[in-house]
Kinemage of the C-alpha trace (Angstrom):
@kinemage 1
@onewidth
@group {chain A} dominant
@subgroup {mainchain}
@vectorlist {calphas} color= white
{ca unk a 1} P -14.665 57.411 -4.318
{ca unk a 2} L -14.964 61.071 -6.073
{ca unk a 3} L -14.080 62.192 -9.047
{ca unk a 4} L -13.394 66.007 -9.997
{ca unk a 5} L -12.460 67.893 -12.938
{ca unk a 6} L -10.629 71.653 -13.391
{ca unk a 7} L -10.630 72.086 -17.392
{ca unk a 8} L -9.000 75.933 -16.409
{ca unk a 9} L -5.786 73.311 -15.097
{ca unk a 10} L -6.570 70.308 -16.899
{ca unk a 11} L -6.551 68.433 -13.615
{ca unk a 12} L -8.457 66.047 -12.568
{ca unk a 13} L -8.472 64.509 -9.190
{ca unk a 14} L -9.793 61.212 -7.528
{ca unk a 15} L -10.006 61.480 -4.108
{ca unk a 16} L -10.151 57.848 -2.182
{ca unk a 17} L -11.480 58.857 0.677
{ca unk a 18} L -12.483 62.166 2.792
{ca unk a 19} L -10.216 64.039 5.014
{ca unk a 20} L -11.309 63.999 8.305
{ca unk a 21} L -11.667 67.352 10.037
{ca unk a 22} L -8.884 68.885 10.344
{ca unk a 23} L -6.694 66.386 8.891
{ca unk a 24} L -3.425 67.569 6.773
{ca unk a 25} L -2.293 66.656 3.728
{ca unk a 26} L 1.009 65.323 3.931
{ca unk a 27} L 3.831 64.437 1.073
{ca unk a 28} L 2.500 64.604 -2.505
{ca unk a 29} L 4.639 61.796 -4.826
{ca unk a 30} L 5.070 62.774 -8.399
{ca unk a 31} L 4.869 59.467 -10.350
{ca unk a 32} L 7.859 59.360 -13.250
{ca unk a 33} L 6.671 60.208 -16.516
{ca unk a 34} L 6.254 57.637 -19.308
{ca unk a 35} L 6.704 58.635 -22.656
{ca unk a 36} L 4.366 56.740 -23.662
{ca unk a 37} L 1.775 58.076 -21.039
{ca unk a 38} L 0.737 62.013 -21.808
{ca unk a 39} L 0.235 63.513 -18.572
{ca unk a 40} L 1.265 63.400 -14.777
{ca unk a 41} L 0.109 61.389 -12.027
{ca unk a 42} L 0.706 62.997 -8.529
{ca unk a 43} L 0.059 60.960 -5.026
{ca unk a 44} L -1.635 62.547 -2.133
{ca unk a 45} L -0.799 61.197 1.461
{ca unk a 46} L -2.407 61.879 4.713
{ca unk a 47} L 0.173 63.818 6.878
{ca unk a 48} L -1.570 61.471 10.250
{ca unk a 49} L -1.318 58.357 8.996
{ca unk a 50} L 0.534 58.170 5.363
{ca unk a 51} L -2.599 56.246 3.873
{ca unk a 52} L -2.820 57.615 0.148
{ca unk a 53} L -5.961 60.311 -0.060
{ca unk a 54} L -6.255 60.395 -3.860
{ca unk a 55} L -4.544 60.626 -6.913
{ca unk a 56} L -4.131 63.663 -9.175
{ca unk a 57} L -3.973 63.439 -12.935
{ca unk a 58} L -2.463 66.509 -14.705
{ca unk a 59} L -2.543 66.699 -18.454
{ca unk a 60} L -6.223 64.850 -17.407
{ca unk a 61} L -8.055 65.152 -21.111
{ca unk a 62} L -4.949 63.808 -22.691
{ca unk a 63} L -4.663 60.779 -20.343
{ca unk a 64} L -7.817 59.544 -19.378
{ca unk a 65} L -11.101 58.910 -20.837
{ca unk a 66} L -13.817 61.653 -22.363
{ca unk a 67} L -16.588 59.485 -21.009
{ca unk a 68} L -14.616 59.245 -17.754
{ca unk a 69} L -14.600 63.290 -17.633
{ca unk a 70} L -17.479 63.985 -18.662
{ca unk a 71} L -18.761 62.128 -15.165
{ca unk a 72} L -16.875 64.253 -13.286
{ca unk a 73} L -17.500 66.931 -10.708
{ca unk a 74} L -16.607 70.903 -12.436
{ca unk a 75} L -14.262 72.659 -10.275
{ca unk a 76} L -13.205 74.885 -13.038
{ca unk a 77} L -10.972 77.747 -11.805
{ca unk a 78} L -11.370 76.691 -7.955
{ca unk a 79} L -8.668 73.992 -7.829
{ca unk a 80} L -5.947 76.983 -8.428
{ca unk a 81} L -6.527 78.657 -5.316
{ca unk a 82} L -6.808 75.199 -3.066
{ca unk a 83} L -3.427 73.576 -4.444
{ca unk a 84} L -1.812 77.344 -3.883
{ca unk a 85} L -2.533 77.013 -0.425
{ca unk a 86} L -1.736 73.277 0.342
{ca unk a 87} L 1.623 74.197 -1.241
{ca unk a 88} L 2.488 77.546 0.360
{ca unk a 89} L 1.368 75.640 4.064
{ca unk a 90} L 3.997 72.686 3.553
{ca unk a 91} L 6.644 75.207 2.523
{ca unk a 92} L 6.085 77.239 5.155
{ca unk a 93} L 5.725 74.266 7.349
{ca unk a 94} L 9.229 73.459 6.560
{ca unk a 95} L 10.807 69.974 7.769
{ca unk a 96} L 10.264 68.996 11.095
{ca unk a 97} L 7.245 71.336 11.470
{ca unk a 98} L 3.966 70.358 11.119
{ca unk a 99} L 1.908 72.339 8.107
{ca unk a 100} L -0.863 74.435 10.001
{ca unk a 101} L -4.467 74.658 8.295
{ca unk a 102} L -4.926 77.646 6.504
{ca unk a 103} L -7.867 79.695 6.473
{ca unk a 104} L -9.114 77.342 3.147
{ca unk a 105} L -9.886 74.110 3.812
{ca unk a 106} L -7.368 71.058 2.281
{ca unk a 107} L -8.585 69.703 -1.225
{ca unk a 108} L -12.165 69.453 -1.366
{ca unk a 109} L -12.355 67.621 -4.123
């Protein structure tokens, strides 16, 4: 497992396993917000086998311990372009068309 944190977007990402060469991210599931939980959590799945790839914590500084974020690999500013490229690829592919990888690799968290 690997934890990264981008203070620019206040997003932490817990990668449960590395992406295989050419493996694409599939659907992202945004878990319902709880009034008691100050952030949001999204699960990323593999398009190939449907297994969970990782968890994205939005508003990470509000919902994760400071001590944990201090141990994370910093990616300040890098996550914006990666996340935009991933979502753009999924949008372009549309339903029924598999997403093709863009020049950028999928999440390198």
